[in-house]
Biopython code that builds the backbone (N, CA, C, O; Angstrom):
import numpy as np
from Bio.PDB.StructureBuilder import StructureBuilder

atoms = [
    (1, "MET", "N", (131.518, 94.136, 175.570)),
    (1, "MET", "CA", (130.763, 95.163, 174.956)),
    (1, "MET", "C", (129.780, 95.747, 176.079)),
    (1, "MET", "O", (129.115, 94.997, 176.794)),
    (2, "PRO", "N", (129.743, 97.038, 176.171)),
    (2, "PRO", "CA", (128.830, 97.706, 177.146)),
    (2, "PRO", "C", (127.456, 97.360, 176.874)),
    (2, "PRO", "O", (127.047, 97.122, 175.737)),
    (3, "ARG", "N", (126.682, 97.328, 178.001)),
    (3, "ARG", "CA", (125.135, 97.068, 177.920)),
    (3, "ARG", "C", (124.346, 98.248, 178.234)),
    (3, "ARG", "O", (124.719, 99.046, 179.093)),
    (4, "THR", "N", (123.239, 98.396, 177.555)),
    (4, "THR", "CA", (122.413, 99.524, 177.782)),
    (4, "THR", "C", (120.842, 99.038, 177.579)),
    (4, "THR", "O", (120.550, 97.974, 177.034)),
    (5, "THR", "N", (120.024, 99.841, 178.022)),
    (5, "THR", "CA", (118.557, 99.586, 177.800)),
    (5, "THR", "C", (118.025, 100.608, 176.924)),
    (5, "THR", "O", (118.319, 101.789, 177.111)),
    (6, "VAL", "N", (117.234, 100.229, 175.944)),
    (6, "VAL", "CA", (116.655, 101.075, 174.907)),
    (6, "VAL", "C", (115.170, 100.763, 174.893)),
    (6, "VAL", "O", (114.815, 99.587, 174.812)),
    (7, "ASN", "N", (114.314, 101.709, 174.963)),
    (7, "ASN", "CA", (112.791, 101.595, 174.864)),
    (7, "ASN", "C", (112.477, 101.649, 173.306)),
    (7, "ASN", "O", (112.797, 102.627, 172.630)),
    (8, "LEU", "N", (111.922, 100.694, 172.853)),
    (8, "LEU", "CA", (111.571, 100.575, 171.396)),
    (8, "LEU", "C", (110.054, 100.548, 171.226)),
    (8, "LEU", "O", (109.358, 100.015, 172.090)),
    (9, "ASP", "N", (109.567, 101.059, 170.230)),
    (9, "ASP", "CA", (108.054, 100.942, 169.895)),
    (9, "ASP", "C", (107.954, 99.552, 169.614)),
    (9, "ASP", "O", (108.880, 98.865, 169.184)),
    (10, "ALA", "N", (106.602, 99.089, 169.912)),
    (10, "ALA", "CA", (106.252, 97.746, 169.576)),
    (10, "ALA", "C", (106.503, 97.326, 168.161)),
    (10, "ALA", "O", (107.057, 96.268, 167.864)),
    (11, "SER", "N", (106.043, 98.258, 167.259)),
    (11, "SER", "CA", (106.245, 98.001, 165.885)),
    (11, "SER", "C", (107.759, 97.756, 165.356)),
    (11, "SER", "O", (108.114, 96.884, 164.563)),
    (12, "VAL", "N", (108.537, 98.702, 165.965)),
    (12, "VAL", "CA", (110.023, 98.566, 165.674)),
    (12, "VAL", "C", (110.525, 97.267, 166.163)),
    (12, "VAL", "O", (111.186, 96.537, 165.425)),
    (13, "LEU", "N", (110.212, 96.928, 167.474)),
    (13, "LEU", "CA", (110.618, 95.660, 168.028)),
    (13, "LEU", "C", (110.219, 94.497, 167.156)),
    (13, "LEU", "O", (111.019, 93.605, 166.874)),
    (14, "GLY", "N", (108.980, 94.517, 166.736)),
    (14, "GLY", "CA", (108.506, 93.399, 165.959)),
    (14, "GLY", "C", (109.261, 93.239, 164.627)),
    (14, "GLY", "O", (109.559, 92.126, 164.192)),
    (15, "GLN", "N", (109.564, 94.401, 163.987)),
    (15, "GLN", "CA", (110.331, 94.377, 162.733)),
    (15, "GLN", "C", (111.772, 93.792, 162.908)),
    (15, "GLN", "O", (112.301, 93.045, 162.084)),
    (16, "LEU", "N", (112.330, 94.204, 164.041)),
    (16, "LEU", "CA", (113.668, 93.707, 164.501)),
    (16, "LEU", "C", (113.622, 92.286, 164.726)),
    (16, "LEU", "O", (114.536, 91.591, 164.284)),
    (17, "LYS", "N", (112.557, 91.714, 165.433)),
    (17, "LYS", "CA", (112.587, 90.395, 165.752)),
    (17, "LYS", "C", (112.397, 89.494, 164.465)),
    (17, "LYS", "O", (112.982, 88.418, 164.338)),
    (18, "ARG", "N", (111.572, 89.993, 163.564)),
    (18, "ARG", "CA", (111.329, 89.250, 162.316)),
    (18, "ARG", "C", (112.603, 89.235, 161.489)),
    (18, "ARG", "O", (112.961, 88.229, 160.877)),
    (19, "ARG", "N", (113.288, 90.398, 161.486)),
    (19, "ARG", "CA", (114.578, 90.392, 160.714)),
    (19, "ARG", "C", (115.650, 89.521, 161.338)),
    (19, "ARG", "O", (116.453, 88.904, 160.637)),
    (20, "GLN", "N", (115.658, 89.474, 162.703)),
    (20, "GLN", "CA", (116.595, 88.631, 163.389)),
    (20, "GLN", "C", (116.286, 87.142, 163.094)),
    (20, "GLN", "O", (117.217, 86.354, 162.930)),
    (21, "HIS", "N", (115.080, 86.769, 163.027)),
    (21, "HIS", "CA", (114.765, 85.337, 162.780)),
    (21, "HIS", "C", (115.128, 85.042, 161.266)),
    (21, "HIS", "O", (115.627, 83.968, 160.931)),
    (22, "ARG", "N", (114.863, 86.005, 160.422)),
    (22, "ARG", "CA", (115.207, 85.824, 158.909)),
    (22, "ARG", "C", (116.718, 85.730, 158.725)),
    (22, "ARG", "O", (117.165, 84.877, 157.957)),
    (23, "GLU", "N", (117.521, 86.544, 159.374)),
    (23, "GLU", "CA", (118.959, 86.627, 159.152)),
    (23, "GLU", "C", (119.694, 85.671, 160.136)),
    (23, "GLU", "O", (120.890, 85.417, 159.990)),
    (24, "ARG", "N", (119.000, 85.188, 161.067)),
    (24, "ARG", "CA", (119.644, 84.186, 162.097)),
    (24, "ARG", "C", (120.879, 84.830, 162.705)),
    (24, "ARG", "O", (121.983, 84.287, 162.661)),
    (25, "LYS", "N", (120.643, 86.047, 163.292)),
    (25, "LYS", "CA", (121.721, 86.681, 164.008)),
    (25, "LYS", "C", (121.196, 86.945, 165.400)),
    (25, "LYS", "O", (119.992, 87.016, 165.647)),
    (26, "PRO", "N", (122.172, 87.088, 166.315)),
    (26, "PRO", "CA", (121.871, 87.560, 167.676)),
    (26, "PRO", "C", (121.151, 88.884, 167.620)),
    (26, "PRO", "O", (121.437, 89.684, 166.729)),
    (27, "PHE", "N", (120.257, 89.149, 168.501)),
    (27, "PHE", "CA", (119.541, 90.449, 168.486)),
    (27, "PHE", "C", (120.383, 91.620, 168.572)),
    (27, "PHE", "O", (120.275, 92.573, 167.800)),
    (28, "SER", "N", (121.305, 91.540, 169.604)),
    (28, "SER", "CA", (122.308, 92.744, 169.738)),
    (28, "SER", "C", (123.127, 92.935, 168.598)),
    (28, "SER", "O", (123.412, 94.090, 168.282)),
    (29, "GLU", "N", (123.578, 91.918, 167.890)),
    (29, "GLU", "CA", (124.440, 92.073, 166.759)),
    (29, "GLU", "C", (123.718, 92.753, 165.673)),
    (29, "GLU", "O", (124.235, 93.667, 165.031)),
    (30, "LEU", "N", (122.420, 92.278, 165.442)),
    (30, "LEU", "CA", (121.559, 92.914, 164.314)),
    (30, "LEU", "C", (121.337, 94.401, 164.685)),
    (30, "LEU", "O", (121.468, 95.250, 163.803)),
    (31, "VAL", "N", (121.019, 94.742, 165.897)),
    (31, "VAL", "CA", (120.670, 96.127, 166.211)),
    (31, "VAL", "C", (121.975, 96.952, 166.130)),
    (31, "VAL", "O", (121.929, 98.112, 165.719)),
    (32, "ASN", "N", (123.049, 96.423, 166.483)),
    (32, "ASN", "CA", (124.307, 97.110, 166.404)),
    (32, "ASN", "C", (124.660, 97.433, 164.983)),
    (32, "ASN", "O", (125.067, 98.552, 164.673)),
    (33, "GLN", "N", (124.499, 96.410, 164.073)),
    (33, "GLN", "CA", (124.797, 96.718, 162.676)),
    (33, "GLN", "C", (123.883, 97.639, 161.978)),
    (33, "GLN", "O", (124.318, 98.381, 161.098)),
    (34, "LEU", "N", (122.580, 97.634, 162.337)),
    (34, "LEU", "CA", (121.640, 98.557, 161.747)),
    (34, "LEU", "C", (121.919, 99.992, 162.260)),
    (34, "LEU", "O", (121.877, 100.932, 161.467)),
    (35, "LEU", "N", (122.195, 100.172, 163.533)),
    (35, "LEU", "CA", (122.480, 101.497, 164.078)),
    (35, "LEU", "C", (123.747, 102.013, 163.529)),
    (35, "LEU", "O", (123.817, 103.208, 163.244)),
    (36, "ALA", "N", (124.827, 101.175, 163.339)),
    (36, "ALA", "CA", (126.078, 101.650, 162.832)),
    (36, "ALA", "C", (125.919, 102.103, 161.396)),
    (36, "ALA", "O", (126.526, 103.096, 160.996)),
    (37, "ARG", "N", (125.091, 101.377, 160.584)),
    (37, "ARG", "CA", (124.817, 101.792, 159.171)),
    (37, "ARG", "C", (124.100, 103.042, 159.165)),
    (37, "ARG", "O", (124.463, 103.928, 158.391)),
    (38, "ALA", "N", (123.064, 103.224, 159.988)),
    (38, "ALA", "CA", (122.288, 104.393, 159.960)),
    (38, "ALA", "C", (123.053, 105.615, 160.391)),
    (38, "ALA", "O", (122.904, 106.702, 159.832)),
    (39, "LEU", "N", (123.886, 105.412, 161.410)),
    (39, "LEU", "CA", (124.752, 106.519, 161.804)),
    (39, "LEU", "C", (125.803, 106.955, 160.825)),
    (39, "LEU", "O", (126.131, 108.138, 160.732)),
    (40, "ALA", "N", (126.344, 105.976, 160.076)),
    (40, "ALA", "CA", (127.335, 106.227, 158.983)),
    (40, "ALA", "C", (126.768, 106.963, 157.884)),
    (40, "ALA", "O", (127.436, 107.833, 157.325)),
    (41, "GLU", "N", (125.473, 106.663, 157.487)),
    (41, "GLU", "CA", (124.774, 107.351, 156.513)),
    (41, "GLU", "C", (124.508, 108.795, 156.835)),
    (41, "GLU", "O", (124.703, 109.689, 156.012)),
    (42, "THR", "N", (124.032, 109.015, 158.120)),
    (42, "THR", "CA", (123.674, 110.381, 158.483)),
    (42, "THR", "C", (124.956, 111.186, 158.702)),
    (42, "THR", "O", (124.877, 112.397, 158.493)),
    (43, "GLU", "N", (126.093, 110.691, 159.084)),
    (43, "GLU", "CA", (127.350, 111.440, 159.223)),
    (43, "GLU", "C", (127.807, 111.828, 157.855)),
    (43, "GLU", "O", (128.384, 112.907, 157.720)),
    (44, "SER", "N", (127.607, 111.066, 156.849)),
    (44, "SER", "CA", (128.150, 111.499, 155.589)),
    (44, "SER", "C", (127.256, 112.593, 154.921)),
    (44, "SER", "O", (127.721, 113.248, 153.988)),
    (45, "THR", "N", (126.134, 112.784, 155.318)),
    (45, "THR", "CA", (125.262, 113.769, 154.772)),
    (45, "THR", "C", (124.972, 114.921, 155.816)),
    (45, "THR", "O", (123.989, 115.651, 155.686)),
    (46, "ASP", "N", (125.823, 115.044, 156.799)),
    (46, "ASP", "CA", (125.649, 116.093, 157.769)),
    (46, "ASP", "C", (126.360, 117.339, 157.424)),
    (46, "ASP", "O", (126.863, 118.036, 158.305)),
    (47, "GLU", "N", (126.427, 117.675, 156.035)),
    (47, "GLU", "CA", (127.050, 118.939, 155.659)),
    (47, "GLU", "C", (126.285, 120.172, 156.167)),
    (47, "GLU", "O", (125.057, 120.234, 156.231)),
    (48, "VAL", "N", (127.084, 121.082, 156.498)),
    (48, "VAL", "CA", (126.366, 122.439, 156.956)),
    (48, "VAL", "C", (125.776, 123.075, 155.708)),
    (48, "VAL", "O", (126.487, 123.340, 154.738)),
    (49, "PRO", "N", (124.445, 123.323, 155.740)),
    (49, "PRO", "CA", (123.794, 123.922, 154.629)),
    (49, "PRO", "C", (124.339, 125.427, 154.418)),
    (49, "PRO", "O", (124.579, 126.159, 155.378)),
    (50, "ARG", "N", (124.493, 125.781, 153.218)),
    (50, "ARG", "CA", (124.971, 127.129, 153.026)),
    (50, "ARG", "C", (123.788, 128.099, 153.309)),
    (50, "ARG", "O", (122.619, 127.776, 153.094)),
    (51, "PRO", "N", (124.160, 129.298, 153.802)),
    (51, "PRO", "CA", (123.074, 130.184, 154.105)),
    (51, "PRO", "C", (122.173, 130.638, 152.921)),
    (51, "PRO", "O", (122.668, 130.841, 151.812)),
    (52, "LEU", "N", (120.947, 130.783, 153.148)),
    (52, "LEU", "CA", (120.018, 131.200, 152.092)),
    (52, "LEU", "C", (120.276, 132.617, 151.742)),
    (52, "LEU", "O", (120.400, 133.480, 152.611)),
    (53, "ARG", "N", (120.356, 132.857, 150.478)),
    (53, "ARG", "CA", (120.442, 134.235, 149.958)),
    (53, "ARG", "C", (119.124, 134.649, 149.279)),
    (53, "ARG", "O", (118.744, 134.118, 148.235)),
    (54, "TRP", "N", (118.466, 135.587, 149.893)),
    (54, "TRP", "CA", (117.184, 136.054, 149.476)),
    (54, "TRP", "C", (117.372, 137.392, 148.742)),
    (54, "TRP", "O", (117.808, 138.390, 149.315)),
    (55, "THR", "N", (117.025, 137.365, 147.464)),
    (55, "THR", "CA", (117.115, 138.599, 146.654)),
    (55, "THR", "C", (115.752, 139.211, 146.559)),
    (55, "THR", "O", (114.782, 138.568, 146.157)),
    (56, "THR", "N", (115.688, 140.524, 146.953)),
    (56, "THR", "CA", (114.452, 141.214, 146.892)),
    (56, "THR", "C", (114.646, 142.553, 146.160)),
    (56, "THR", "O", (115.736, 143.125, 146.134)),
    (57, "ARG", "N", (113.572, 143.007, 145.587)),
    (57, "ARG", "CA", (113.669, 144.372, 145.014)),
    (57, "ARG", "C", (112.168, 144.887, 145.055)),
    (57, "ARG", "O", (111.202, 144.129, 145.135)),
    (58, "ALA", "N", (112.101, 146.148, 144.996)),
    (58, "ALA", "CA", (110.833, 146.885, 145.002)),
    (58, "ALA", "C", (110.122, 146.578, 143.626)),
    (58, "ALA", "O", (110.727, 146.739, 142.566)),
    (59, "MET", "N", (108.882, 146.152, 143.674)),
    (59, "MET", "CA", (108.175, 145.881, 142.509)),
    (59, "MET", "C", (107.214, 146.940, 142.211)),
    (59, "MET", "O", (106.934, 147.239, 141.051)),
    (60, "GLY", "N", (106.666, 147.555, 143.302)),
    (60, "GLY", "CA", (105.634, 148.572, 143.071)),
    (60, "GLY", "C", (104.325, 147.995, 142.586)),
    (60, "GLY", "O", (104.293, 146.846, 142.145)),
    (61, "PRO", "N", (103.264, 148.737, 142.652)),
    (61, "PRO", "CA", (101.970, 148.178, 142.249)),
    (61, "PRO", "C", (101.884, 147.938, 140.692)),
    (61, "PRO", "O", (102.369, 148.730, 139.883)),
    (62, "ARG", "N", (101.273, 146.860, 140.365)),
    (62, "ARG", "CA", (101.112, 146.569, 138.946)),
    (62, "ARG", "C", (99.765, 146.869, 138.455)),
    (62, "ARG", "O", (99.558, 147.069, 137.258)),
    (63, "ILE", "N", (98.787, 146.909, 139.396)),
    (63, "ILE", "CA", (97.377, 147.210, 138.986)),
    (63, "ILE", "C", (96.800, 148.054, 140.013)),
    (63, "ILE", "O", (96.986, 147.834, 141.210)),
    (64, "ASP", "N", (96.049, 149.091, 139.538)),
    (64, "ASP", "CA", (95.290, 149.882, 140.427)),
    (64, "ASP", "C", (94.007, 149.119, 140.850)),
    (64, "ASP", "O", (93.112, 148.890, 140.037)),
    (65, "LEU", "N", (93.950, 148.747, 142.096)),
    (65, "LEU", "CA", (92.839, 147.858, 142.639)),
    (65, "LEU", "C", (91.496, 148.646, 142.585)),
    (65, "LEU", "O", (90.416, 148.058, 142.630)),
    (66, "GLU", "N", (91.597, 149.891, 142.494)),
    (66, "GLU", "CA", (90.323, 150.674, 142.356)),
    (66, "GLU", "C", (89.783, 150.749, 140.909)),
    (66, "GLU", "O", (88.637, 151.135, 140.676)),
    (67, "ASP", "N", (90.670, 150.358, 139.925)),
    (67, "ASP", "CA", (90.275, 150.297, 138.590)),
    (67, "ASP", "C", (89.809, 148.832, 138.301)),
    (67, "ASP", "O", (90.586, 147.902, 138.080)),
    (68, "LYS", "N", (88.357, 148.735, 138.332)),
    (68, "LYS", "CA", (87.751, 147.369, 138.097)),
    (68, "LYS", "C", (88.081, 146.837, 136.716)),
    (68, "LYS", "O", (88.352, 145.642, 136.596)),
    (69, "ASP", "N", (88.076, 147.605, 135.718)),
    (69, "ASP", "CA", (88.361, 147.093, 134.397)),
    (69, "ASP", "C", (89.829, 146.498, 134.235)),
    (69, "ASP", "O", (90.074, 145.455, 133.629)),
    (70, "ALA", "N", (90.794, 147.328, 134.877)),
    (70, "ALA", "CA", (92.161, 146.838, 134.876)),
    (70, "ALA", "C", (92.298, 145.503, 135.656)),
    (70, "ALA", "O", (93.030, 144.590, 135.275)),
    (71, "LEU", "N", (91.555, 145.462, 136.752)),
    (71, "LEU", "CA", (91.674, 144.353, 137.611)),
    (71, "LEU", "C", (91.071, 143.095, 136.872)),
    (71, "LEU", "O", (91.648, 142.009, 136.911)),
    (72, "ARG", "N", (89.929, 143.284, 136.222)),
    (72, "ARG", "CA", (89.215, 142.160, 135.541)),
    (72, "ARG", "C", (90.115, 141.753, 134.372)),
    (72, "ARG", "O", (90.173, 140.564, 134.056)),
    (73, "GLN", "N", (90.799, 142.652, 133.736)),
    (73, "GLN", "CA", (91.613, 142.222, 132.603)),
    (73, "GLN", "C", (92.863, 141.462, 133.056)),
    (73, "GLN", "O", (93.331, 140.547, 132.379)),
    (74, "ALA", "N", (93.375, 141.850, 134.180)),
    (74, "ALA", "CA", (94.562, 141.115, 134.656)),
    (74, "ALA", "C", (94.211, 139.722, 135.189)),
    (74, "ALA", "O", (95.000, 138.786, 135.058)),
    (75, "LEU", "N", (92.938, 139.581, 135.834)),
    (75, "LEU", "CA", (92.485, 138.313, 136.213)),
    (75, "LEU", "C", (92.197, 137.366, 134.933)),
    (75, "LEU", "O", (92.507, 136.175, 134.916)),
    (76, "ASP", "N", (91.602, 138.003, 133.926)),
    (76, "ASP", "CA", (91.412, 137.201, 132.789)),
    (76, "ASP", "C", (92.614, 136.726, 132.054)),
    (76, "ASP", "O", (92.577, 135.685, 131.398)),
    (77, "GLU", "N", (93.637, 137.434, 132.143)),
    (77, "GLU", "CA", (94.923, 137.107, 131.540)),
    (77, "GLU", "C", (95.687, 135.952, 132.318)),
    (77, "GLU", "O", (96.439, 135.171, 131.736)),
    (78, "ALA", "N", (95.444, 135.910, 133.620)),
    (78, "ALA", "CA", (96.136, 134.924, 134.465)),
    (78, "ALA", "C", (95.674, 133.527, 134.324)),
    (78, "ALA", "O", (96.195, 132.634, 134.992)),
]
sb = StructureBuilder()
sb.init_structure("model")
sb.init_model(0)
sb.init_chain("A")
sb.init_seg("    ")
for serial, (resi, resn, name, xyz) in enumerate(atoms, 1):
    if name == "N":
        sb.init_residue(resn, " ", resi, " ")
    sb.init_atom(name, np.array(xyz, "f"), 0.0, 1.0, " ", f" {name:<3s}", serial, name[0])
structure = sb.get_structure()
């Protein structure tokens, strides 16, 4: 099996060592299994998202902002 060096955060390393102790597996076997599972999960969900369709239409003004009474009424209704 090829060897490599990976820099891990201290918290991740601690979690891995606790899990290694709990499962009584060699460290490299545990890391290999966890990475293989994570990669398999992400590959199954790597679907290409469909392009977003944005529908727009002209709405025009609904309230004359200069008309204080109409503005107040619209705010009261909201």
